[in-house]
TINUMAR-48614 format. One line per 5 residues: number of its first residue (from 0); their letters; for each residue y, z, x of N, C-alpha, C, O, CB. Coordinates in Angstrom, 2 decimals, m for minus. Glycine has a CB too. Layout:
NUM> A> Y:Z:X:Y:Z:X:Y:Z:X:Y:Z:X:Y:Z:X  ...;
END
This chain:
0> MSDEP> 94.05:131.54:92.62:94.20:130.10:92.79:93.65:129.39:91.56:92.58:129.73:91.07:93.48:129.62:94.07  94.37:128.42:91.08:93.99:127.68:89.88:92.94:126.61:90.19:92.91:126.06:91.29:95.22:127.03:89.24  92.08:126.34:89.21:91.10:125.26:89.34:91.68:123.92:88.90:90.98:122.90:88.94:89.84:125.57:88.53  92.94:123.91:88.49:93.54:122.70:87.95:93.46:121.50:88.90:93.13:120.41:88.43:94.98:122.97:87.60  93.74:121.64:90.23:93.65:120.46:91.11:92.24:119.89:91.22:92.08:118.72:91.54:94.14:120.82:92.48;
5> RVPMI> 91.22:120.70:90.95:89.84:120.23:91.06:89.42:119.41:89.85:88.45:118.66:89.94:88.91:121.42:91.23  90.11:119.54:88.73:89.72:118.86:87.50:89.64:117.34:87.68:88.64:116.75:87.29:90.69:119.20:86.38  90.68:116.66:88.27:90.56:115.21:88.43:89.37:114.82:89.33:88.70:113.83:89.05:91.84:114.65:89.02  89.13:115.58:90.39:88.02:115.27:91.28:86.69:115.39:90.53:85.83:114.51:90.65:88.03:116.20:92.50  86.51:116.44:89.79:85.28:116.65:89.04:85.12:115.57:87.97:84.03:115.03:87.78:85.27:118.06:88.38;
10> ASILK> 86.21:115.24:87.29:86.16:114.19:86.28:85.79:112.86:86.90:85.02:112.09:86.31:87.51:114.06:85.56  86.32:112.58:88.08:86.01:111.33:88.78:84.53:111.25:89.12:83.89:110.21:88.91:86.85:111.20:90.06  83.99:112.32:89.63:82.57:112.34:89.99:81.71:112.16:88.74:80.75:111.39:88.75:82.20:113.66:90.71  82.04:112.87:87.67:81.26:112.76:86.44:81.33:111.37:85.85:80.32:110.84:85.38:81.74:113.78:85.43  82.51:110.76:85.85:82.63:109.40:85.31:81.81:108.43:86.15:81.19:107.51:85.60:84.10:108.95:85.26;
15> GILHG> 81.80:108.61:87.46:80.99:107.74:88.32:79.52:107.88:88.01:78.79:106.89:87.95:81.24:108.06:89.79  79.06:109.11:87.81:77.66:109.35:87.49:77.32:108.77:86.11:76.31:108.09:85.95:77.34:110.86:87.52  78.19:109.03:85.12:77.92:108.56:83.77:77.95:107.04:83.67:77.28:106.47:82.80:78.94:109.15:82.81  78.68:106.38:84.52:78.76:104.93:84.47:77.77:104.26:85.40:77.88:103.07:85.67:80.16:104.48:84.80  76.81:105.01:85.91:75.69:104.42:86.63:75.95:104.05:88.07:75.11:103.40:88.69:75.25:103.24:85.94;
20> RWRRR> 77.09:104.42:88.64:77.37:104.02:90.01:76.54:104.82:91.00:76.09:104.27:92.01:78.85:104.20:90.30  76.34:106.07:90.74:75.57:106.89:91.67:74.38:107.42:90.92:74.48:108.34:90.10:76.44:108.06:92.27  73.25:106.83:91.20:72.03:107.20:90.49:71.30:108.31:91.25:71.55:108.52:92.44:71.12:105.97:90.31  70.43:108.99:90.57:69.68:110.08:91.19:68.93:109.59:92.42:68.85:110.30:93.43:68.70:110.70:90.18  68.38:108.38:92.35:67.64:107.87:93.50:68.54:107.66:94.72:68.08:107.66:95.85:66.94:106.55:93.13;
25> DENAR> 69.85:107.47:94.47:70.78:107.27:95.57:70.82:108.47:96.51:71.00:108.31:97.71:72.17:106.98:95.03  70.65:109.67:95.96:70.63:110.87:96.81:69.47:110.85:97.79:69.54:111.45:98.86:70.56:112.13:95.94  68.40:110.16:97.43:67.22:110.11:98.30:67.21:108.89:99.22:66.28:108.73:100.01:65.98:110.10:97.46  68.21:108.05:99.13:68.27:106.87:99.99:68.37:107.32:101.45:68.95:108.35:101.76:69.48:105.97:99.62  67.79:106.51:102.32:67.80:106.87:103.75:69.12:106.56:104.42:69.41:107.10:105.49:66.69:106.15:104.47;
30> CKVLF> 69.92:105.71:103.82:71.26:105.44:104.34:72.22:105.30:103.17:71.96:104.58:102.21:71.28:104.15:105.22  73.33:106.00:103.27:74.35:105.97:102.22:75.66:105.49:102.83:76.10:105.99:103.86:74.53:107.38:101.55  76.28:104.49:102.17:77.49:103.87:102.68:78.61:104.03:101.64:78.41:103.75:100.46:77.26:102.36:103.00  79.78:104.48:102.10:80.94:104.63:101.24:82.03:103.69:101.72:82.39:103.69:102.90:81.44:106.11:101.21  82.57:102.88:100.81:83.67:101.97:101.10:84.96:102.59:100.58:85.00:103.10:99.45:83.43:100.55:100.47;
35> VCMGN> 86.02:102.56:101.39:87.24:103.28:101.03:88.49:102.41:101.22:88.68:101.80:102.27:87.36:104.54:101.87  89.32:102.38:100.19:90.67:101.81:100.30:91.64:102.85:99.72:91.24:103.99:99.50:90.79:100.41:99.53  92.87:102.47:99.48:93.84:103.46:99.03:93.56:103.96:97.61:93.49:105.17:97.39:95.24:102.87:99.09  93.39:103.05:96.65:93.29:103.49:95.26:91.95:103.27:94.60:91.78:103.61:93.43:94.30:102.81:94.47  90.97:102.71:95.32:89.68:102.36:94.73:89.89:101.43:93.54:89.27:101.56:92.49:88.91:103.64:94.29;
40> LCRSP> 90.80:100.49:93.75:91.22:99.58:92.69:90.84:98.13:92.97:90.48:97.40:92.05:92.70:99.68:92.48  90.92:97.71:94.23:90.69:96.29:94.57:89.63:96.13:95.66:88.53:95.64:95.41:92.00:95.63:95.01  89.98:96.54:96.87:89.15:96.23:98.03:87.84:97.02:98.10:86.78:96.44:98.28:89.93:96.47:99.28  87.91:98.33:97.96:86.68:99.11:98.11:85.66:98.86:97.00:84.47:98.78:97.30:87.01:100.59:98.15  86.07:98.71:95.72:85.04:98.37:94.74:84.46:96.97:94.96:83.29:96.73:94.66:85.61:98.46:93.33;
45> TAEAV> 85.29:96.06:95.49:84.78:94.73:95.82:83.73:94.83:96.92:82.68:94.20:96.84:85.93:93.80:96.26  84.01:95.63:97.94:83.05:95.81:99.03:81.76:96.46:98.52:80.67:96.08:98.92:83.66:96.66:100.15  81.91:97.44:97.63:80.72:98.07:97.06:79.88:97.05:96.31:78.66:97.02:96.46:81.12:99.22:96.12  80.52:96.21:95.50:79.80:95.22:94.71:79.09:94.21:95.59:77.92:93.88:95.35:80.76:94.49:93.76  79.76:93.71:96.62:79.17:92.72:97.52:78.00:93.34:98.28:76.92:92.75:98.34:80.23:92.17:98.51;
50> FRHRV> 78.21:94.52:98.84:77.15:95.14:99.63:75.96:95.54:98.75:74.81:95.34:99.13:77.68:96.37:100.37  76.24:96.08:97.58:75.16:96.46:96.64:74.31:95.23:96.31:73.08:95.31:96.27:75.76:97.09:95.33  74.97:94.11:96.06:74.27:92.86:95.75:73.37:92.44:96.92:72.22:92.06:96.71:75.28:91.74:95.43  73.89:92.51:98.13:73.10:92.13:99.32:71.91:93.07:99.50:70.81:92.63:99.84:73.99:92.16:100.59  72.13:94.34:99.28:71.05:95.33:99.40:69.96:95.05:98.38:68.77:95.09:98.71:71.61:96.78:99.22;
55> ELAGL> 70.34:94.76:97.16:69.36:94.48:96.11:68.58:93.20:96.41:67.37:93.17:96.22:70.05:94.36:94.75  69.26:92.16:96.88:68.58:90.91:97.23:67.59:91.12:98.38:66.56:90.45:98.44:69.60:89.83:97.62  67.90:92.05:99.27:67.01:92.35:100.39:65.86:93.26:99.99:64.98:93.55:100.80:67.80:92.99:101.52  65.85:93.72:98.74:64.79:94.62:98.27:64.89:96.02:98.85:63.89:96.71:99.00:63.45:94.04:98.62  66.12:96.45:99.18:66.32:97.75:99.83:67.09:98.74:98.98:67.65:99.71:99.51:67.03:97.55:101.14;
60> ANEIA> 67.13:98.52:97.67:67.92:99.39:96.80:67.43:100.84:96.79:68.21:101.74:96.48:67.91:98.85:95.39  66.18:101.07:97.11:65.69:102.45:97.18:65.94:103.08:98.54:65.80:104.29:98.70:64.21:102.49:96.87  66.31:102.26:99.52:66.53:102.74:100.88:68.01:102.91:101.23:68.37:103.79:102.01:65.90:101.78:101.86  68.85:102.06:100.63:70.28:102.05:100.95:71.07:102.24:99.66:70.86:101.51:98.69:70.69:100.72:101.67  71.96:103.21:99.65:72.84:103.45:98.51:74.28:103.22:98.94:74.61:103.40:100.11:72.65:104.90:97.94;
65> CASAG> 75.12:102.83:98.01:76.52:102.66:98.35:77.40:103.05:97.17:76.97:103.09:96.02:76.80:101.20:98.77  78.65:103.33:97.50:79.66:103.70:96.51:81.02:103.35:97.11:81.12:102.88:98.24:79.59:105.24:96.14  82.06:103.57:96.32:83.41:103.34:96.82:84.32:104.43:96.29:84.03:105.09:95.30:83.93:101.93:96.41  85.45:104.60:97.00:86.41:105.64:96.62:87.77:105.29:97.21:87.89:104.38:98.03:85.94:107.05:97.11  88.78:106.02:96.77:90.12:105.84:97.28:90.59:107.06:98.04:90.11:108.17:97.81:91.08:105.52:96.16;
70> THDVN> 91.54:106.86:98.94:92.13:107.99:99.64:93.21:108.66:98.77:93.60:109.80:99.03:92.74:107.54:100.98  93.68:107.96:97.74:94.67:108.49:96.81:94.09:108.43:95.39:93.27:107.56:95.08:96.02:107.69:96.91  94.52:109.34:94.55:93.95:109.43:93.21:94.73:108.62:92.16:95.03:109.13:91.08:93.89:110.88:92.78  95.05:107.39:92.48:95.86:106.57:91.58:95.04:105.84:90.51:95.63:105.29:89.58:96.63:105.57:92.38  93.73:105.82:90.63:92.91:105.04:89.68:91.73:105.83:89.14:90.71:105.25:88.77:92.41:103.77:90.35;
75> LGNAP> 91.85:107.13:89.10:90.73:107.98:88.68:90.18:107.58:87.32:90.92:107.54:86.33:91.15:109.42:88.65  88.90:107.29:87.28:88.21:107.01:86.03:88.48:105.64:85.43:87.91:105.30:84.39:88.58:108.02:85.05  89.33:104.84:86.07:89.66:103.52:85.53:88.85:102.42:86.21:88.36:102.59:87.32:91.16:103.23:85.70  88.72:101.32:85.51:88.01:100.16:86.07:88.83:99.55:87.20:90.04:99.74:87.26:87.74:99.10:84.96  88.18:98.81:88.10:88.92:98.10:89.14:89.90:97.09:88.53:89.79:96.73:87.36:87.95:97.39:90.10;
80> DGRAR> 90.84:96.65:89.34:91.83:95.65:88.94:91.13:94.45:88.30:90.11:93.97:88.81:92.69:95.21:90.16  91.68:93.96:87.19:91.07:92.84:86.47:90.97:91.58:87.32:90.01:90.82:87.17:91.87:92.53:85.23  91.93:91.34:88.20:91.87:90.17:89.07:90.74:90.29:90.08:90.08:89.30:90.40:93.21:89.99:89.79  90.51:91.51:90.57:89.39:91.74:91.50:88.06:91.52:90.78:87.15:90.90:91.32:89.45:93.17:92.10  87.96:92.04:89.56:86.72:91.88:88.78:86.46:90.40:88.49:85.32:89.95:88.59:86.81:92.66:87.45;
85> AAALK> 87.50:89.65:88.13:87.34:88.23:87.80:86.91:87.43:89.03:86.01:86.59:88.94:88.64:87.66:87.23  87.55:87.68:90.16:87.19:86.96:91.39:85.75:87.28:91.80:85.00:86.39:92.19:88.17:87.32:92.54  85.39:88.54:91.70:84.02:88.95:92.06:83.00:88.33:91.12:81.96:87.85:91.57:83.90:90.49:92.03  83.28:88.33:89.83:82.34:87.79:88.86:82.10:86.30:89.08:80.99:85.81:88.87:82.86:88.02:87.44  83.12:85.58:89.51:82.96:84.15:89.80:81.93:83.92:90.91:81.32:82.86:91.00:84.30:83.52:90.19;
90> RGYDM> 81.76:84.92:91.75:80.79:84.80:92.86:79.50:85.56:92.57:78.63:85.67:93.43:81.41:85.32:94.16  79.37:86.08:91.37:78.13:86.73:90.97:78.07:88.23:91.19:76.98:88.81:91.15:77.02:86.11:91.68  79.21:88.87:91.42:79.25:90.32:91.63:79.85:90.98:90.40:80.96:90.66:89.99:80.07:90.68:92.91  79.10:91.90:89.81:79.53:92.56:88.58:80.09:93.95:88.89:79.38:94.81:89.40:78.36:92.67:87.58  81.36:94.16:88.58:81.99:95.46:88.79:82.34:96.13:87.45:83.14:97.07:87.42:83.24:95.32:89.65;
95> SRFRG> 81.77:95.65:86.36:82.16:96.13:85.04:81.87:97.62:84.82:82.53:98.26:84.01:81.46:95.33:83.98  80.90:98.16:85.53:80.55:99.57:85.34:81.27:100.50:86.33:81.15:101.72:86.23:79.05:99.76:85.47  82.00:99.94:87.27:82.67:100.74:88.29:83.88:101.47:87.69:84.59:100.94:86.84:83.12:99.86:89.47  84.09:102.69:88.15:85.25:103.48:87.77:85.82:104.14:89.03:85.07:104.56:89.92:84.87:104.56:86.70  87.14:104.21:89.10:87.80:104.73:90.28:87.54:106.21:90.51:87.44:107.00:89.57:89.28:104.51:90.18;
100> RVVTD> 87.42:106.54:91.77:87.28:107.94:92.16:87.96:108.13:93.50:88.26:107.16:94.20:85.78:108.36:92.23  88.20:109.35:93.86:88.87:109.68:95.12:87.84:110.27:96.08:86.85:110.88:95.65:90.06:110.68:94.88  88.06:110.09:97.38:87.18:110.66:98.39:87.20:112.19:98.25:88.26:112.79:98.09:87.62:110.23:99.83  86.02:112.79:98.31:85.90:114.25:98.25:85.46:114.78:99.60:84.97:114.02:100.44:84.91:114.67:97.14  85.62:116.06:99.80:85.17:116.68:101.05:83.66:116.50:101.24:83.19:116.33:102.36:85.53:118.17:101.08;
105> ADFTR> 82.92:116.54:100.15:81.46:116.38:100.23:81.06:115.00:100.73:79.98:114.84:101.30:80.83:116.64:98.87  81.90:114.00:100.53:81.58:112.64:100.96:81.37:112.55:102.47:80.60:111.72:102.94:82.68:111.68:100.54  82.04:113.39:103.23:81.94:113.33:104.68:80.56:113.74:105.19:80.18:113.39:106.31:83.00:114.19:105.31  79.83:114.49:104.39:78.46:114.82:104.76:77.44:114.02:103.97:76.33:113.77:104.46:78.21:116.31:104.56  77.78:113.61:102.77:76.86:112.85:101.92:76.59:111.46:102.49:75.45:110.99:102.45:77.41:112.74:100.50;
110> FDLIL> 77.61:110.80:103.01:77.48:109.40:103.43:77.28:109.28:104.93:77.91:109.98:105.73:78.70:108.62:103.01  76.39:108.36:105.31:76.10:108.11:106.72:77.16:107.23:107.37:77.46:107.37:108.55:74.73:107.46:106.87  77.72:106.32:106.59:78.81:105.45:107.04:79.92:105.50:106.01:79.68:105.36:104.81:78.32:103.98:107.25  81.15:105.70:106.48:82.31:105.68:105.61:83.23:104.61:106.19:83.81:104.77:107.26:83.03:107.10:105.53  83.35:103.51:105.45:84.01:102.31:105.96:85.34:102.07:105.26:85.40:101.80:104.06:83.10:101.09:105.79;
115> AMDRQ> 86.40:102.18:106.03:87.75:101.96:105.51:88.08:100.48:105.52:87.58:99.72:106.35:88.78:102.75:106.34  88.93:100.09:104.58:89.33:98.69:104.48:90.46:98.34:105.44:90.68:97.16:105.73:89.76:98.38:103.06  91.17:99.35:105.93:92.25:99.09:106.89:92.49:100.34:107.73:91.96:101.41:107.45:93.55:98.65:106.16  93.31:100.17:108.78:93.56:101.27:109.70:94.34:102.41:109.06:94.17:103.57:109.44:94.30:100.76:110.90  95.19:102.12:108.10:95.95:103.17:107.43:95.00:104.11:106.68:95.14:105.33:106.75:96.98:102.56:106.46;
120> NLEAL> 94.04:103.55:105.96:93.08:104.40:105.23:92.09:105.07:106.19:91.63:106.17:105.92:92.31:103.57:104.20  91.77:104.42:107.29:90.93:105.06:108.30:91.62:106.30:108.85:90.99:107.34:109.03:90.60:104.07:109.44  92.91:106.19:109.11:93.67:107.34:109.60:93.70:108.46:108.57:93.57:109.63:108.92:95.11:106.93:109.97  93.88:108.11:107.29:93.87:109.13:106.23:92.51:109.83:106.17:92.45:111.04:105.95:94.19:108.49:104.86  91.44:109.08:106.38:90.10:109.69:106.41:89.94:110.59:107.62:89.37:111.68:107.51:89.02:108.60:106.41;
125> RERCP> 90.42:110.16:108.77:90.31:110.96:110.00:91.03:112.30:109.87:90.57:113.31:110.41:90.87:110.19:111.18  92.14:112.30:109.16:92.90:113.53:108.97:92.12:114.56:108.16:92.33:115.76:108.35:94.22:113.23:108.28  91.25:114.12:107.29:90.50:115.03:106.42:89.09:115.32:106.93:88.51:116.35:106.59:90.40:114.44:105.04  88.55:114.44:107.74:87.15:114.51:108.13:86.89:115.64:109.12:87.63:115.80:110.09:86.70:113.19:108.72  85.84:116.43:108.88:85.46:117.43:109.88:85.08:116.73:111.20:84.45:115.67:111.17:84.27:118.31:109.36;
130> PEQAE> 85.47:117.30:112.33:85.21:116.65:113.63:83.75:116.26:113.85:83.46:115.24:114.47:85.65:117.56:114.75  82.84:117.07:113.35:81.41:116.79:113.56:80.92:115.58:112.76:79.81:115.10:112.99:80.58:118.01:113.19  81.72:115.09:111.82:81.34:113.93:111.02:82.15:112.68:111.40:81.96:111.62:110.80:81.54:114.23:109.54  83.02:112.78:112.36:83.97:111.70:112.69:83.28:110.39:113.07:83.84:109.32:112.85:84.88:112.13:113.83  82.09:110.45:113.64:81.40:109.22:114.04:80.97:108.37:112.85:80.59:107.21:113.02:80.18:109.55:114.89;
135> RLRLL> 81.02:108.92:111.67:80.65:108.18:110.45:81.77:107.24:110.00:81.53:106.32:109.21:80.31:109.15:109.33  82.98:107.46:110.48:84.15:106.69:110.05:84.32:105.43:110.88:84.32:105.47:112.11:85.42:107.55:110.15  84.46:104.30:110.17:84.68:103.01:110.84:85.47:102.10:109.93:85.70:102.42:108.76:83.32:102.35:111.24  85.87:100.98:110.47:86.49:99.92:109.67:85.41:98.93:109.25:84.56:98.57:110.06:87.63:99.20:110.45  85.44:98.48:108.01:84.46:97.49:107.56:84.54:96.23:108.41:83.51:95.64:108.74:84.69:97.15:106.08;
140> MEFAQ> 85.74:95.81:108.76:85.90:94.56:109.48:85.37:94.60:110.91:85.33:93.56:111.58:87.34:94.17:109.51  84.97:95.76:111.40:84.27:95.82:112.69:82.97:95.02:112.63:82.45:94.61:113.67:83.99:97.29:113.09  82.45:94.82:111.44:81.18:94.12:111.27:81.35:92.62:111.01:80.35:91.89:110.93:80.41:94.75:110.13  82.57:92.15:110.88:82.81:90.73:110.59:82.37:89.86:111.76:82.54:90.23:112.92:84.29:90.49:110.27  81.81:88.70:111.44:81.35:87.77:112.47:82.35:86.67:112.74:82.50:86.24:113.88:80.04:87.16:112.07;
145> TREVL> 83.04:86.20:111.72:83.88:85.02:111.87:85.37:85.32:111.89:86.18:84.40:111.99:83.59:84.05:110.77  85.75:86.56:111.79:87.16:86.93:111.77:87.42:88.01:112.80:86.58:88.87:113.06:87.58:87.42:110.35  88.60:87.96:113.38:88.95:88.93:114.42:90.00:89.93:113.97:90.59:90.62:114.80:89.44:88.20:115.65  90.24:90.03:112.68:91.21:91.00:112.16:90.48:92.29:111.80:89.30:92.27:111.46:91.97:90.43:110.93  91.20:93.40:111.89:90.59:94.69:111.57:90.92:95.16:110.16:90.16:95.93:109.57:91.05:95.72:112.57;
150> DIPDP> 92.05:94.70:109.62:92.49:95.16:108.31:92.24:94.11:107.23:92.56:92.93:107.40:93.97:95.53:108.34  91.66:94.56:106.12:91.54:93.71:104.94:92.84:93.93:104.15:93.12:95.05:103.74:90.24:94.06:104.06  93.63:92.87:103.94:94.92:93.06:103.27:94.75:93.49:101.80:93.80:93.08:101.13:95.74:91.77:103.34  95.66:94.32:101.35:95.64:94.76:99.96:96.17:93.62:99.08:97.33:93.24:99.22:96.48:96.07:99.77  95.34:93.07:98.18:95.78:91.95:97.36:96.55:92.34:96.11:97.00:91.47:95.36:94.60:91.15:96.96;
155> YYGNA> 96.72:93.62:95.88:97.25:94.12:94.61:98.59:93.48:94.23:98.78:93.11:93.07:97.42:95.61:94.67  99.50:93.35:95.18:100.83:92.84:94.85:100.95:91.33:95.01:102.04:90.78:94.87:101.87:93.52:95.72  99.86:90.65:95.30:99.89:89.21:95.50:99.33:88.44:94.32:99.28:88.94:93.20:99.12:88.86:96.74  98.90:87.22:94.60:98.36:86.35:93.55:96.83:86.32:93.61:96.22:87.02:94.42:98.93:84.91:93.68  96.23:85.51:92.76:94.76:85.44:92.66:94.12:85.01:93.97:93.01:85.43:94.28:94.36:84.49:91.55;
160> QGFEV> 94.80:84.17:94.75:94.24:83.70:96.02:93.99:84.85:96.98:93.05:84.81:97.77:95.18:82.68:96.66  94.82:85.88:96.91:94.62:87.05:97.77:93.28:87.72:97.53:92.67:88.23:98.47:95.73:88.04:97.55  92.83:87.73:96.28:91.53:88.33:95.96:90.38:87.49:96.50:89.34:88.02:96.87:91.38:88.51:94.44  90.58:86.17:96.55:89.57:85.28:97.14:89.46:85.51:98.65:88.36:85.54:99.20:89.91:83.80:96.84  90.62:85.67:99.30:90.63:85.94:100.74:89.92:87.26:101.04:89.13:87.35:101.97:92.09:85.98:101.28;
165> VLDMI> 90.20:88.27:100.24:89.55:89.58:100.40:88.04:89.43:100.24:87.27:89.99:101.03:90.11:90.60:99.38  87.60:88.70:99.24:86.17:88.48:99.04:85.55:87.76:100.24:84.46:88.13:100.68:85.93:87.66:97.76  86.22:86.75:100.77:85.71:86.04:101.95:85.51:87.01:103.12:84.48:86.97:103.79:86.66:84.91:102.35  86.49:87.85:103.35:86.42:88.80:104.46:85.29:89.81:104.25:84.54:90.11:105.18:87.77:89.53:104.62  85.19:90.32:103.05:84.17:91.33:102.75:82.77:90.73:102.83:81.86:91.36:103.37:84.42:91.94:101.35;
170> EDACS> 82.59:89.53:102.32:81.28:88.88:102.41:80.87:88.69:103.87:79.72:88.92:104.23:81.30:87.51:101.68  81.81:88.28:104.69:81.54:88.10:106.12:81.06:89.42:106.74:80.04:89.45:107.43:82.79:87.59:106.85  81.80:90.48:106.51:81.47:91.77:107.11:80.17:92.36:106.55:79.40:92.97:107.29:82.61:92.75:106.90  79.92:92.19:105.26:78.74:92.82:104.64:77.43:92.22:105.13:76.41:92.92:105.14:78.82:92.69:103.14  77.42:90.97:105.53:76.19:90.38:106.07:75.76:91.11:107.34:74.60:91.50:107.48:76.40:88.89:106.37;
175> TLLQH> 76.70:91.30:108.25:76.40:91.99:109.50:76.17:93.48:109.26:75.34:94.10:109.92:77.52:91.79:110.51  76.92:94.05:108.31:76.73:95.46:107.98:75.30:95.73:107.55:74.70:96.71:107.97:77.70:95.90:106.89  74.74:94.87:106.71:73.36:95.06:106.27:72.40:95.00:107.45:71.47:95.80:107.53:72.97:94.01:105.21  72.61:94.08:108.36:71.77:94.01:109.57:71.90:95.28:110.39:70.91:95.81:110.89:72.16:92.79:110.43  73.13:95.78:110.52:73.37:97.02:111.27:72.63:98.20:110.63:71.96:98.97:111.32:74.88:97.32:111.34;
180> VRSTH> 72.76:98.34:109.32:72.09:99.45:108.63:70.58:99.36:108.79:69.91:100.36:109.02:72.47:99.46:107.12  70.05:98.15:108.67:68.60:97.97:108.83:68.15:98.37:110.24:67.14:99.04:110.40:68.21:96.50:108.54  68.91:97.94:111.24:68.46:98.17:112.61:68.77:99.57:113.14:68.07:100.06:114.02:69.09:97.16:113.51  69.80:100.22:112.63:70.16:101.52:113.18:69.79:102.70:112.28:69.45:103.77:112.79:71.62:101.57:113.46  69.85:102.53:110.98:69.59:103.65:110.08:68.19:103.63:109.48:67.60:104.69:109.26:70.61:103.65:108.98;
185> LAQSD> 67.66:102.45:109.21:66.35:102.37:108.59:65.23:102.21:109.60:64.13:102.73:109.39:66.31:101.23:107.62  65.47:101.53:110.68:64.42:101.25:111.67:63.96:102.50:112.39:62.86:102.52:112.95:64.91:100.24:112.67  64.77:103.54:112.39:64.40:104.78:113.07:63.10:105.37:112.54:62.30:105.92:113.30:65.50:105.79:112.93  62.89:105.24:111.21:61.68:105.84:110.64:60.68:104.79:110.19:59.53:105.14:109.90:62.05:106.73:109.48  61.08:103.52:110.11:60.17:102.46:109.71:60.55:101.17:110.44:61.38:100.41:109.94:60.20:102.26:108.18;
190> PAIGR> 59.96:100.90:111.58:60.32:99.72:112.37:60.19:98.40:111.60:60.89:97.44:111.93:59.46:99.66:113.60  59.32:98.32:110.60:59.16:97.07:109.84:60.42:96.73:109.05:60.71:95.55:108.84:57.95:97.17:108.89  61.17:97.74:108.61:62.38:97.51:107.83:63.51:97.00:108.72:64.37:96.26:108.26:62.81:98.80:107.11  63.51:97.38:109.97:64.59:97.01:110.86:64.62:95.54:111.23:65.58:95.10:111.87:64.51:97.80:112.08  63.64:94.79:110.86:63.58:93.37:111.23:64.51:92.53:110.42:64.57:91.31:110.61:62.19:92.85:111.08;
END
């Protein structure tokens, strides 16, 4: 069997490490969250940027780690969509160091929560996920407070306004997600953090 199919996956992981997305301290975080869309081009890197920002503002960067990936390898090693980066930067989220990567088999055990941007990507994750890790898979929009939709629409083929809508949805969900992580993943070993 050839190692050729593994080369893009390995390159993706190395580029992510070299570009500072996954730091050594992230392996020691008590909760690890992975955001997933189809290509790791628009929605999932946006979710990573928003959640990472919230985690840092809460002073929990040593406790909570996050990353993003795609279910398809269409953006390996490349920066997120320029429109997504521009919309995020206007709100104070920097994605300049992010590079696309694809979900790996190791992600199903490495991450405590794997949050899909829509039901189609959730289904793709379920098809690959070992049954014993299935409880880690959820939709990000399950955490939204002000919206009742489950799918974050893919803005790739639309206009700039679509990226603003995606940011609104992700910001809504990430606020509650941080509360959830604090109360369910961190409070187990340190009740003061769960507050």
